[in-house]
C-alpha positions in Angstrom: 12.9 -0.1 -2.5 9.6 -1.8 -3.1 8.7 -1.0 -6.7 5.0 -1.5 -6.1 4.6 1.2 -3.5 7.6 3.5 -3.8 8.3 2.8 -0.1 10.6 0.4 1.7 11.1 -0.7 5.3 14.0 1.7 5.5 11.9 4.6 4.2 9.4 3.9 7.0 12.2 3.4 9.6 13.5 6.9 8.7 10.0 8.3 8.8 9.3 6.7 12.2 12.6 8.0 13.6 12.4 11.5 12.3 8.7 12.4 11.9 6.6 10.1 14.0 6.6 12.0 17.3 4.6 14.8 15.7 1.4 12.8 16.1 2.4 10.2 18.7 0.5 11.4 21.8 1.7 8.5 23.9 -1.7 6.9 24.3 -4.8 6.0 22.4 -6.7 9.2 21.5 -9.9 10.0 23.3 -12.2 9.9 20.3 -10.8 6.4 19.3 -10.9 5.2 22.9 -14.6 6.3 23.2 -15.4 4.6 19.9 -13.6 1.3 20.9 -15.4 1.4 24.3 -18.8 1.3 22.6 -18.0 -1.7 20.4 -20.0 -4.6 21.6 -18.6 -7.5 19.5 -15.0 -8.1 20.7 -14.6 -10.9 18.1 -14.4 -8.4 15.2 -11.3 -8.7 13.1 -9.5 -5.2 13.2 -6.6 -3.9 11.3 -4.5 -0.9 12.4 -2.4 0.1 9.4 0.7 2.2 9.9 0.3 1.5 13.6 3.7 2.9 14.7 4.0 2.6 18.4 0.6 0.9 18.4 -1.3 2.6 21.2 -4.6 1.7 19.6 -3.6 -1.9 19.1 -2.5 -2.2 22.7 -5.7 -0.6 24.1 -7.9 -2.9 22.0 -5.9 -6.0 23.0 -6.0 -5.1 26.7 -9.7 -4.4 26.3 -10.4 -8.0 25.1 -10.3 -7.6 21.4 -8.2 -10.7 20.4 -8.5 -10.3 16.6 -6.7 -7.0 16.3 -3.8 -6.9 13.8 -0.8 -4.5 14.1 0.6 -3.4 10.8 3.7 -1.3 10.1 6.4 -1.7 7.4 9.0 -0.3 9.7 11.1 -2.8 11.7 11.9 0.0 14.2 8.1 0.5 14.8 7.7 -3.2 15.4 10.6 -3.2 17.9 9.2 -0.3 19.8 5.7 -1.8 20.0 6.9 -5.3 21.1 9.2 -3.8 23.7 6.2 -2.2 25.3 3.7 -5.0 24.6 5.8 -8.2 24.5 2.7 -10.4 25.0 1.0 -9.4 21.8 0.6 -12.4 19.4 3.4 -12.6 16.8 1.0 -13.9 14.2 -1.0 -10.7 14.4 2.1 -8.5 13.7 2.1 -7.6 10.0 5.3 -6.2 8.6 4.8 -5.7 4.9 4.0 -3.1 2.3 0.5 -1.9 3.0 -0.3 -2.0 -0.7 0.6 -5.7 -0.7 -1.6 -6.6 2.2 -4.2 -9.3 1.5 -7.1 -10.4 3.6 -10.3 -9.0 4.9 -11.2 -7.2 8.1 -14.4 -6.2 9.8 -13.0 -2.9 10.8 -9.9 -0.8 9.7 -8.9 1.9 12.1 -6.3 4.5 11.3 -5.6 8.0 12.5 -2.5 9.3 10.7 -1.3 6.7 8.2 -3.1 8.3 5.3 -1.5 11.7 6.0 2.0 10.0 6.0 1.6 8.8 2.5 2.8 10.8 -0.5 -0.2 12.4 -2.2 0.3 10.4 -5.4 -0.4 7.2 -3.4 -3.6 8.3 -1.8 -5.9 7.0 -4.5 -4.1 3.7 -4.2 -4.7 3.8 -0.5 -8.5 4.3 -1.0 -8.4 1.4 -3.5 -6.5 -0.9 -1.1 -8.9 -0.1 1.7 -11.8 -1.0 -0.5 -10.3 -4.2 -1.8 
């Protein structure tokens, strides 16, 4: 287990397999789609942390956003996404502990990742988003 975060890829695999479907609606949500559709600059660098099946990533990429980054610590989530979106660039697939991610982004979009975290990690989440 990753001692920095208290999570491991196996933890997230288990979470993905057993709990993910509760909020996976099978497509990008309408509010996010409407937000994405009004974005004018398609060159912005976007991170989707805890992307799971990556509906938002897929929608953005198909809409011409070429600097969108998929992040999930779960190998199973990566496999599910790549099975559906095999043309997505490998170098924009991030599979590491969210709390170890480095780099800067113009926009970070997430819908359910925060709620999947244990409560004792939520301040760390806010700090990581800020950093």
